C-alpha positions, 0 to 999 in steps of 0.5 A, a space after each residue: 465852029 462846033 460847040 463843045 457842050 458838057 454831056 451831062 448838061 446835054 443828057 439832063 436837058 434832054 430828059 427835062 425837055 421830055 418830062 416837060 412835054 409829057 406834063 403838058 407844060 410850056 417853057 414859058 410856064 416853067 420859066 414863070 415857075 422858076 422865076 427866070 426867062 424862057 431863054 434860060 429854060 431853053 438853054 438848060 434844055 439845049 445843054 448850054 447851061 446847068 440847072 442850079 442844084 437848089 432848083 432840081 427838086 422844084 422842077 421835079 415836083 412841077 413837072 411831076 416826074 416822081 423824082 426821076 429828074 432829081 435822081 438823074 441829076 445826082 447820077 450825072 453830077 454827084 454819082 458818089 451819093 446815089 444809092 443806085 441799087 435801091 433806086 433801080 429796084 424802085 424803077 423795076 417795081 413800077 415798070 410795065 415791061 422788064 427785059 433783062 440779060 445776064 451773062 454770068 449769074 442769075 439776075 438779083 430779082 430771080 435769085 433764091 436766098 441761098 444763091 444770093 448768099 453764096 454770090 454775095 459771099 464770093 464777091 465780097 468775102 470781107 462782109 460778115 455772115 450776118 450782113 450777108 444774110 441781111 442783104 440776101 433776105 432784102 434781095 428776095 423781099 424786093 424780088 417779091 415786089 417785082 414778081 407780084 401777080 400784077 407786076 411787070 411783064 418779064 423777059 429774061 435771057 441768061 447765058 448758060 454760064 449762069 447755071 453751068 458755073 456753080 457758085 455754091 453747093 449742089 443743093 443751092 444750085 438745084 434750088 436756084 434752078 428749080 426756082 427758075 423752072 417754077 417761074 418759067 412754067 407758070 408763065 410769070 417770066 419768059 425765060 430763054 437760055 443763051 447756048 454756048 458757042 454763039 457767034 457773034 455774041 451780042 451780050 459780051 459787054 455784060 448785063 443790061 436791063 431795059 425798062 418800060 414804064 407807063 408814065 416814064 421814058 424807056 431806059 436802059 440800065 448797065 450794072 457793074 460790081 460797084 454801081 449801076 448807070 441808067 440812061 433814057 437817051 432814045 438812041 442809046 435805048 434803041 441800040 440796046 433794044 436791038 442787042 436784046 432782040 438779037 440775044 432773044 433770036 439766038 437763044 433757045 426757045 422758052 420750051 427748049 430752055 425749060 428742058 435745058 434747065 431740067 437737065 442741069 437740075 438733075 446734074 446737081 442732084 
């Protein structure tokens, strides 16, 4: 008879196993630290038991995960308490490689302040202008941490819709496109535009970000209007890595993408 395991327990257990092995610790060492049996630790790692919430931070520190297990625990068991935007930005800033795909808008960390304000106002018309300006400024400030000179390698694929559909006045769109061109020409971002009419289209399910860090498992992040979700389950990460590779293969080349963006910039003049 197949054992019916809770998927949150399984995911947490897999991640704890990965971090324990990365730290060079044995199950026995972790058990001694927690004051439990090796079998108890084994059951947690196999998804057959749930780690007590009061022990999560202790395990995090012992395995030196940098808060990753604590964040995953909150995401799996208490998602309503997770400040996922702040957490995700921190992961991006510490990354070695970022592979990002967006199908309808410019990614947040590539947005100009004017574009961000237009986008936030459109998606949340109930937010006051002062708060819109504050959120847009914070978005630009966070972007600077990612785009710093010694920051992560950035590979970005965007659907043409991101610049074809104006989300603000012509001036805002032109400034945004010029910002993208500057980053692409400088080599700071490898940017490719996905042309209209691709069949099959590997990115119809929406935005995704793959993040590789020097001291953490690679993860994939999915973003929605209200919250985001990340997973470092190897099989899932590989699957979305394959999707991203297909998007890159069918998109315009970086050089062709620059030409396309220049044409779009002139149309907004």
